[in-house]
C-alpha positions in Angstrom: 78.8 77.3 -38.2 82.1 78.9 -37.3 84.7 76.7 -35.6 87.1 78.6 -33.3 89.9 77.8 -30.9 90.0 79.4 -27.4 93.3 79.2 -25.7 93.7 80.3 -22.1 97.1 81.0 -20.7 98.4 81.8 -17.2 98.0 85.6 -17.3 95.6 87.2 -14.9 92.2 87.9 -16.5 90.5 84.6 -16.8 87.2 86.4 -16.3 87.6 87.6 -19.9 87.6 84.0 -21.1 84.6 83.1 -19.0 82.6 86.0 -20.4 83.8 85.2 -24.0 82.5 81.7 -23.9 79.2 82.8 -22.3 78.7 85.3 -25.2 79.3 82.6 -27.8 76.9 80.1 -26.2 73.9 81.4 -28.2 75.7 81.9 -31.4 76.3 79.5 -34.2 79.9 78.8 -33.1 81.7 75.6 -32.1 84.4 76.3 -29.5 87.4 74.0 -29.0 89.7 74.8 -26.1 93.3 74.5 -25.0 94.5 75.7 -21.6 98.1 75.9 -20.3 99.0 74.5 -17.0 99.4 78.0 -15.6 96.1 78.9 -17.2 94.4 76.1 -15.3 95.8 77.4 -12.0 94.8 81.0 -12.7 91.3 80.0 -13.8 91.0 78.1 -10.5 92.4 80.9 -8.4 90.4 83.8 -10.1 87.2 82.0 -11.0 87.1 78.9 -8.9 86.6 76.9 -12.2 88.2 74.1 -14.1 88.2 74.2 -17.9 85.4 71.6 -17.8 83.4 74.1 -15.8 83.4 76.7 -18.6 80.1 76.7 -20.5 80.0 76.3 -24.3 83.4 74.7 -25.0 82.7 71.6 -27.0 86.0 69.9 -26.4 89.3 70.5 -24.5 92.6 69.4 -25.9 95.8 68.8 -23.8 98.5 71.3 -24.0 101.0 68.7 -25.1 98.7 67.1 -27.7 100.5 68.1 -30.9 98.4 65.5 -32.8 95.1 67.4 -32.0 93.1 68.7 -35.0 94.1 72.3 -34.6 97.8 71.4 -35.1 97.1 71.1 -38.8 95.6 73.6 -41.3 93.5 70.8 -42.8 91.3 70.9 -39.7 89.7 74.1 -41.0 89.2 76.2 -37.9 88.0 79.7 -38.7 89.8 81.7 -36.0 91.7 81.5 -32.7 91.6 83.6 -29.6 94.3 83.5 -26.9 92.5 85.1 -23.9 94.3 86.0 -21.8 97.7 85.8 -23.5 100.9 85.7 -21.4 104.0 87.4 -22.7 105.7 84.0 -22.9 103.0 82.8 -25.2 103.2 86.0 -27.2 107.0 85.5 -27.5 106.7 81.9 -28.7 104.1 82.8 -31.3 106.0 85.9 -32.5 109.1 83.8 -33.0 107.4 80.8 -34.6 108.1 78.4 -31.8 105.7 75.4 -31.5 106.6 74.3 -28.0 103.0 73.3 -27.1 99.6 73.0 -28.7 98.7 76.7 -28.1 101.8 77.8 -29.9 101.4 75.3 -32.8 97.7 76.1 -33.3 98.5 79.8 -33.4 101.3 79.1 -35.9 98.7 77.2 -38.0 96.3 80.2 -37.9 99.1 82.5 -39.1 100.2 80.2 -41.9 96.6 79.7 -43.1 96.0 83.4 -42.9 93.1 83.0 -40.4 92.3 85.5 -37.6 94.5 85.0 -34.5 93.6 87.4 -31.6 96.2 87.7 -28.8 94.6 89.4 -25.8 97.9 90.3 -24.1 97.7 90.9 -20.4 100.7 92.6 -18.9 101.6 96.1 -17.7 103.9 97.9 -18.1 105.3 96.6 -21.4 109.1 96.2 -21.8 111.0 96.5 -25.1 110.8 92.7 -25.7 107.0 92.7 -25.2 106.7 95.6 -27.7 109.0 93.9 -30.2 107.1 90.6 -29.9 103.8 92.4 -30.4 105.1 94.0 -33.5 106.5 90.8 -34.8 103.3 88.9 -34.2 101.3 91.7 -35.8 103.5 91.7 -38.8 103.0 87.9 -39.1 99.2 88.5 -39.2 98.1 88.3 -35.5 95.7 90.9 -34.1 97.1 92.3 -30.9 94.2 93.2 -28.6 95.4 94.1 -25.2 93.0 93.4 -22.4 92.1 97.1 -21.9 88.5 97.5 -20.9 86.4 100.5 -22.0 84.2 102.5 -19.6 81.9 104.5 -22.0 79.3 101.8 -21.6 79.3 102.5 -17.8 79.9 99.0 -16.5 78.3 98.4 -13.1 80.8 95.6 -12.1 83.8 93.6 -13.3 81.6 91.1 -15.1 80.0 94.0 -17.2 83.5 95.2 -18.0 84.8 91.8 -19.0 81.7 91.0 -21.1 82.2 94.2 -23.1 85.8 93.4 -23.8 84.9 89.8 -24.7 82.4 91.2 -27.2 85.1 93.4 -28.7 87.3 90.3 -29.0 84.4 88.4 -30.7 84.1 91.3 -33.2 87.8 90.8 -34.1 86.9 87.3 -35.4 83.8 88.4 -37.2 81.2 87.7 -34.6 78.6 90.4 -33.8 77.4 90.3 -30.2 73.7 91.5 -30.0 73.3 94.2 -27.4 77.0 95.1 -27.2 77.1 98.8 -26.6 79.1 100.6 -29.3 80.5 104.0 -29.3 78.1 106.4 -31.0 79.9 109.6 -30.4 78.9 112.6 -28.3 77.7 116.1 -29.2 80.4 118.7 -28.6 
């Protein structure tokens, strides 16, 4: 069984996190969660949910709980996904700051050489954003901007978010059954 960390920050796009945990419900994956205060507000605003209302998250840890298991490499998590990831969270991770549990857990993933996916959610990017993405990538993070695809012909926002969530899952080695993959076209 894989054990992963899902962190939700205050960027718009909480639908991605909702669809991500739904995709993992029927997999052999144990999900532990952390949500920032702004992430809680955005989740409530966009989805009318609290973290406890998300299916499939085994346990939630407080943002200030630096004694939580994921604050240490000995806890043996397999991967971490920050979905969505604010530019502030990106900056803290890129610069090695451990201000809260999301930042510390991400730092642990990097030091332990485990997959860390940052689904950054901002547009347009400024120079600082780009430099922080490069720094985080050079440290070992996977930068996966929340840019949905359309070749699978989504019928609604949920379809679009589910497909992107499946792409995020693939980045941590999880294959989502039924996720449409690009197979090319005849030209």
